[in-house]
C-alpha positions in Angstrom: -11.6 -10.9 -30.5 -11.3 -11.8 -26.8 -13.6 -15.0 -26.1 -14.6 -15.5 -22.9 -14.8 -19.3 -21.9 -17.1 -18.8 -19.0 -20.8 -18.1 -18.0 -20.1 -15.5 -15.3 -18.8 -12.0 -16.9 -17.6 -9.0 -14.6 -18.0 -5.9 -15.4 -16.5 -2.8 -13.1 -16.3 0.8 -13.9 -15.1 4.3 -12.6 -14.6 8.1 -13.6 -11.7 9.5 -12.1 -10.3 13.3 -12.1 -6.8 12.5 -13.4 -5.3 15.4 -13.2 -6.5 19.5 -12.8 -3.5 21.7 -13.3 -5.1 25.0 -14.2 -5.2 26.2 -10.5 -1.4 25.4 -9.6 0.1 26.1 -13.3 1.3 22.6 -13.8 2.7 21.6 -17.2 -0.5 20.1 -18.9 -1.6 23.9 -18.8 1.6 25.6 -18.8 4.0 23.8 -20.7 4.4 22.5 -24.5 5.9 19.2 -26.2 5.2 15.4 -24.9 3.6 15.6 -21.7 1.8 12.6 -19.9 -0.4 11.9 -17.0 -1.0 8.4 -15.6 -2.8 6.5 -12.9 -2.8 3.0 -11.5 -6.5 2.2 -11.4 -7.5 -1.3 -9.2 -10.3 -3.4 -9.9 -12.8 -3.8 -7.0 -12.3 -7.4 -7.2 -9.9 -9.5 -9.7 -10.9 -10.9 -12.8 -9.6 -14.6 -13.9 -7.5 -13.0 -16.7 -6.9 -9.5 -18.1 -10.1 -7.9 -18.9 -11.0 -5.7 -22.1 -10.6 -2.0 -20.7 -12.4 1.1 -22.4 -11.2 4.2 -21.5 -12.9 7.4 -22.8 -12.9 11.1 -21.8 -16.1 12.2 -19.5 -14.7 15.8 -19.1 -11.8 18.1 -20.5 -11.3 21.5 -20.2 -9.0 23.2 -22.9 -8.1 26.3 -23.9 -9.7 27.1 -27.0 -6.9 29.1 -28.8 -4.6 26.0 -29.2 -4.7 23.0 -31.2 -6.8 19.9 -29.4 -4.3 16.8 -29.1 -5.0 14.0 -26.7 -4.3 10.2 -26.6 -5.9 8.5 -24.2 -5.9 4.5 -23.1 -5.4 1.9 -20.9 -2.1 0.5 -20.3 -0.6 -2.9 -18.5 -4.0 -4.5 -18.1 -3.7 -7.4 -15.3 -6.5 -9.1 -13.5 -6.0 -6.5 -10.7 -5.8 -3.1 -12.6 -4.8 -1.1 -15.6 -2.6 2.2 -16.2 -5.0 5.0 -17.0 -2.9 7.1 -19.6 -3.7 10.4 -21.2 -1.1 12.1 -23.4 -1.1 15.5 -25.4 1.6 17.0 -27.5 2.6 20.6 -29.0 1.0 23.6 -27.8 -2.2 22.0 -26.6 -3.5 23.3 -23.2 -5.4 21.2 -21.0 -6.8 22.4 -17.8 -8.3 19.4 -16.6 -9.4 15.8 -17.7 -11.4 13.1 -16.1 -11.7 9.6 -17.7 -14.3 7.2 -17.5 -13.5 3.5 -17.7 -15.1 -0.2 -18.2 -13.7 -3.5 -17.9 -15.4 -6.3 -18.9 -14.1 -10.0 -18.4 -14.2 -13.4 -16.9 -14.6 -13.7 -13.4 -14.4 -16.5 -10.7 -17.6 -17.9 -8.6 -17.8 -18.9 -5.5 -18.0 -22.9 -5.9 -14.6 -22.6 -8.4 -11.9 -25.1 -7.4 -8.7 -23.7 -6.8 -6.2 -26.2 -7.6 -2.3 -25.4 -6.9 
């Protein structure tokens, strides 16, 4: 469990079209085997410490004739952002994927003292 030691909690969120490869024949649509797409997401303002980040699928356009396989998540989470990651494998064909994210964590206040 992540314990927040502040009464000031920040929530940031977004929705990102991670890739669209149907039109140009990209490897998510035409390839096989291990494939990955990632994008660095920056928060609108920094958290005090790395927040909890939840990633979920908000759109995916897949070929119905193959097995559906996907692994999505947040990696390299810092106070200022994270890497959004989508992985697939085998013969899965993904035309496009949009992922939504939410970050929840402690944030600073205007009257916080900063001691160097």
